[in-house]
C-alpha positions in Angstrom: -3.2 -37.5 -21.5 -4.5 -36.3 -18.2 -5.9 -33.3 -16.3 -5.0 -33.1 -12.6 -6.1 -30.7 -9.9 -5.8 -30.5 -6.1 -3.7 -29.4 -3.1 -0.2 -30.7 -3.4 3.2 -30.2 -1.9 5.9 -29.2 -4.5 7.7 -32.5 -4.0 4.5 -34.5 -4.7 3.7 -32.3 -7.7 7.2 -32.8 -9.3 7.1 -36.6 -8.6 3.6 -36.9 -10.1 4.5 -34.8 -13.1 7.6 -36.9 -13.9 5.5 -40.1 -13.6 2.9 -38.9 -16.1 5.6 -37.6 -18.6 7.3 -41.0 -18.5 4.0 -42.8 -19.0 3.5 -41.0 -22.4 6.3 -43.0 -23.9 8.0 -39.9 -25.3 9.9 -39.1 -22.1 12.2 -41.1 -19.8 13.9 -40.5 -16.5 17.4 -39.1 -17.2 18.5 -38.9 -13.6 16.8 -39.9 -10.3 19.5 -38.2 -8.1 18.7 -34.6 -8.7 18.5 -32.9 -5.3 15.1 -31.2 -5.0 14.0 -31.9 -8.5 13.4 -34.2 -11.5 15.3 -34.7 -14.8 13.8 -36.3 -17.9 15.0 -36.9 -21.5 12.7 -36.1 -24.3 13.2 -39.1 -26.6 12.1 -37.6 -30.0 14.5 -34.7 -29.7 17.2 -36.0 -27.3 16.8 -32.8 -25.1 16.6 -32.8 -21.4 14.1 -31.1 -19.0 15.0 -30.5 -15.4 12.6 -28.9 -12.8 14.3 -28.1 -9.5 13.4 -26.2 -6.4 15.8 -23.2 -6.0 16.1 -19.4 -5.9 17.6 -17.0 -8.4 18.4 -13.3 -8.7 15.5 -11.2 -10.0 17.4 -8.0 -10.5 20.7 -7.7 -12.4 21.9 -4.7 -10.3 21.0 -6.1 -6.9 22.3 -9.5 -5.7 20.0 -9.4 -2.6 16.8 -9.6 -4.6 15.7 -13.2 -5.2 12.9 -15.2 -6.6 12.2 -18.6 -5.0 10.3 -21.3 -6.8 10.9 -24.0 -9.4 13.5 -23.5 -12.1 12.7 -25.2 -15.4 15.7 -25.9 -17.5 15.8 -27.3 -21.1 19.3 -28.5 -22.1 20.9 -30.3 -25.0 23.0 -32.5 -22.8 22.9 -34.0 -19.3 25.8 -34.3 -16.8 25.0 -37.6 -15.0 28.1 -37.3 -12.8 27.2 -34.0 -11.3 23.4 -34.5 -11.8 22.9 -31.3 -13.7 22.2 -29.8 -17.1 25.0 -29.5 -19.7 25.6 -28.3 -23.2 23.3 -25.5 -24.5 20.5 -24.6 -22.1 17.9 -22.0 -21.2 15.7 -21.7 -18.2 12.6 -19.9 -16.8 11.7 -19.4 -13.2 8.3 -20.5 -11.9 8.2 -18.0 -9.0 6.3 -18.7 -5.8 8.0 -16.3 -3.4 9.5 -12.9 -4.1 12.0 -10.8 -2.1 13.1 -7.4 -3.4 14.9 -4.5 -1.8 18.6 -3.8 -1.0 18.7 -5.5 2.5 20.7 -8.7 2.8 18.3 -10.9 4.9 18.1 -14.3 3.3 14.4 -14.9 3.3 14.8 -16.9 0.1 16.4 -19.7 2.1 13.5 -19.6 4.6 11.0 -19.9 1.7 12.9 -22.9 0.3 13.5 -24.7 3.5 10.3 -23.9 5.4 7.8 -23.8 2.7 8.9 -25.6 -0.5 10.6 -28.4 1.3 7.9 -28.8 3.9 4.4 -30.1 3.9 2.9 -26.8 2.7 0.5 -27.4 -0.1 -0.3 -25.3 -3.2 -3.5 -25.4 -5.3 -2.2 -26.8 -8.6 -4.2 -27.5 -11.8 -2.3 -28.9 -14.8 -2.5 -30.9 -18.0 0.3 -33.2 -19.0 0.9 -35.3 -22.1 3.7 -36.0 -24.5 3.7 -32.4 -25.7 4.6 -31.1 -22.3 2.8 -29.4 -19.4 0.4 -26.5 -18.9 0.0 -25.5 -15.3 -1.6 -23.0 -13.0 -0.3 -22.7 -9.4 -2.2 -20.7 -6.7 -0.2 -20.1 -3.6 -2.2 -20.0 -0.3 0.8 -19.8 1.9 1.2 -16.5 3.8 4.7 -15.4 4.7 5.8 -11.8 4.3 8.4 -10.9 6.9 9.1 -7.4 5.6 5.5 -6.7 4.6 4.2 -6.7 1.1 6.4 -3.8 0.1 9.4 -6.1 0.2 8.4 -9.7 0.4 5.4 -11.7 -0.8 4.1 -15.1 -1.8 3.0 -15.3 -5.5 1.2 -17.7 -7.8 2.4 -18.7 -11.3 1.2 -20.0 -14.6 3.6 -21.8 -16.8 3.7 -23.7 -20.1 6.4 -25.9 -21.4 5.3 -27.0 -24.9 6.9 -29.3 -27.5 5.9 -27.8 -30.9 7.5 -29.6 -33.8 8.6 -27.7 -36.9 5.6 -29.0 -38.8 3.4 -27.0 -36.4 5.4 -23.8 -36.4 5.2 -20.8 -38.7 8.6 -21.6 -40.3 11.7 -23.7 -39.7 13.6 -21.3 -37.4 16.5 -23.7 -36.6 15.8 -23.6 -32.9 14.6 -26.3 -30.5 11.1 -27.6 -30.6 10.3 -26.2 -27.1 8.7 -23.0 -25.9 8.8 -22.1 -22.2 6.8 -19.3 -20.7 5.8 -18.2 -17.2 3.4 -15.5 -15.8 3.0 -14.7 -12.1 0.1 -12.8 -10.6 2.8 -10.3 -9.6 6.5 -10.0 -10.0 9.1 -7.3 -9.3 11.8 -8.4 -11.8 14.3 -6.0 -13.4 16.5 -8.0 -15.6 18.5 -6.7 -18.5 18.8 -8.8 -21.6 22.0 -10.8 -21.8 23.2 -10.4 -18.2 23.8 -14.2 -17.8 22.1 -17.5 -17.2 21.5 -17.7 -13.5 18.6 -15.3 -13.3 14.9 -15.6 -12.8 13.9 -15.4 -16.4 10.2 -15.2 -17.4 10.3 -16.7 -20.9 12.7 -18.8 -23.0 13.1 -19.9 -26.6 15.7 -22.6 -26.4 18.5 -22.4 -27.3 18.5 -18.8 -28.4 16.9 -16.6 -25.9 15.9 -16.3 -22.2 14.3 -13.0 -21.2 12.3 -11.0 -18.7 10.0 -9.9 -21.6 6.9 -11.8 -22.8 7.5 -14.2 -25.7 3.7 -14.5 -26.2 0.8 -12.3 -27.1 -3.0 -12.6 -26.8 -4.1 -9.3 -28.4 -5.7 -6.9 -25.9 -8.1 -9.0 -23.8 -8.8 -12.5 -22.5 -11.7 -14.8 -23.3 -15.2 -13.4 -22.7 -18.7 -14.9 -22.6 -21.2 -13.0 -24.7 -24.2 -11.9 -22.8 -26.1 -12.0 -26.1 -25.7 -15.6 -27.4 -24.0 -17.1 -24.4 -21.0 -18.2 -26.4 -17.4 -17.9 -25.3 -15.0 -16.0 -27.6 -11.3 -16.3 -27.3 -8.0 -16.5 -29.2 -5.0 -18.6 -28.8 -1.8 -16.7 -28.0 1.1 -16.4 -30.5 4.7 -17.4 -29.5 7.6 -15.3 -30.6 11.3 -15.8 -31.2 12.3 -12.3 -30.0 11.6 -10.1 -27.0 10.3 -7.4 -29.3 7.6 -9.8 -30.4 8.1 -9.2 -34.1 9.1 -12.7 -35.2 6.1 -15.0 -34.9 7.2 -18.6 -34.3 4.1 -20.6 -33.5 0.6 -20.4 -32.1 -0.3 -22.4 -29.1 -3.6 -24.4 -29.2 -3.5 -25.4 -25.6 -4.1 -22.4 -23.4 -5.5 -18.9 -23.3 -6.1 -16.1 -20.7 -9.6 -15.4 -19.5 -11.0 -11.9 -18.9 -12.2 -11.1 -15.3 -15.9 -10.4 -14.7 -16.9 -11.2 -18.3 -19.3 -14.1 -17.7 -16.7 -16.9 -17.2 -16.2 -18.2 -13.7 -13.2 -19.9 -12.1 -13.8 -23.7 -12.4 -15.9 -23.4 -15.6 -15.2 -25.8 -18.4 -15.0 -24.2 -21.9 -15.6 -26.3 -25.0 -13.9 -25.6 -28.3 -15.2 -27.4 -31.4 -12.0 -28.0 -33.4 -13.7 -28.4 -36.8 -10.5 -29.1 -38.7 -10.0 -32.3 -36.7 -13.7 -32.9 -35.8 -12.9 -33.0 -32.1 -14.5 -31.1 -29.1 -11.7 -29.9 -26.9 -12.3 -28.8 -23.3 -10.5 -26.2 -21.2 -10.6 -25.7 -17.4 -10.6 -22.2 -16.1 -8.0 -21.9 -13.2 -7.1 -18.8 -11.2 -3.5 -17.8 -10.4 -3.5 -15.9 -7.0 -1.6 -15.8 -3.7 -2.1 -15.0 -0.1 0.1 -11.9 0.1 -1.0 -10.1 -3.1 -4.4 -8.9 -4.4 -3.4 -9.3 -8.0 -4.8 -12.4 -9.8 -5.7 -13.6 -13.3 -7.5 -16.6 -14.9 -6.2 -18.9 -17.5 -7.8 -21.8 -19.5 -5.8 -25.0 -19.6 -6.6 -28.3 -21.3 -9.1 -30.4 -19.5 -10.1 -33.0 -22.1 -8.9 -33.9 -25.7 -6.0 -31.4 -25.7 -4.7 -30.4 -29.1 -1.9 -32.5 -30.5 0.6 -30.7 -32.8 1.3 -32.3 -36.1 4.8 -33.8 -36.4 5.0 -34.0 -40.1 
């Protein structure tokens, strides 16, 4: 549907995203009274997606360690009275601020109230259509009260994809949604099955939420050959298990890019989809942050994003 890029506050980003999803015709507003967030119903599946600013534990043994950012929750029902998800649900955390260590200082509240609820902007690039959202957030805000050994701002890539059974490897009996995140750096130590209110990295609703990757792109990102000038890449696989042994689907809407291999941030990569006789373009965005030197690049849809078959 549309590619968007620019400096935005979190509130502006969430409002804009909701508007674009509703404009596809496959989504509708489920609740306009969610404090600090948005809630939509996916009409074809009758599932609900909520994105809300909050903080969650990032260590199952230490209640002081928190990740602050945007929690993305997919649920089977919605509680309109209490303005929250209901029924079966899984979530991932789109982290933008990290606090770790055993001290009790509540920096996560400062992050939420003074940065995410304020006029601070983030460099956000994303594609949105009826199949979901693919997004890269770079965080230029600098706030590290305990030094980068204990606190830091981080950037995050996330993908929330609607992939119908017809486009998956087999009918796994799960929902049609895949939810993954990847920060430029994260100090999470989460055990499988410790509970729902944690800063999970990936989710396969309504079966699994995990601190492990549920995707795989072999051993390197996209490169540009110095011989023929062509870009070579592969689309990541999605998995139904944290051991990455059960292949569920293959995305056709994003891939990681190798650093210093001929592809620059801001480049547009063209993929000739011969099966559908369409040229699809991808924008190379960088995920970085002010307090950490780690960074990575990811290619997200820019024009003519792939549309998964529904039958």
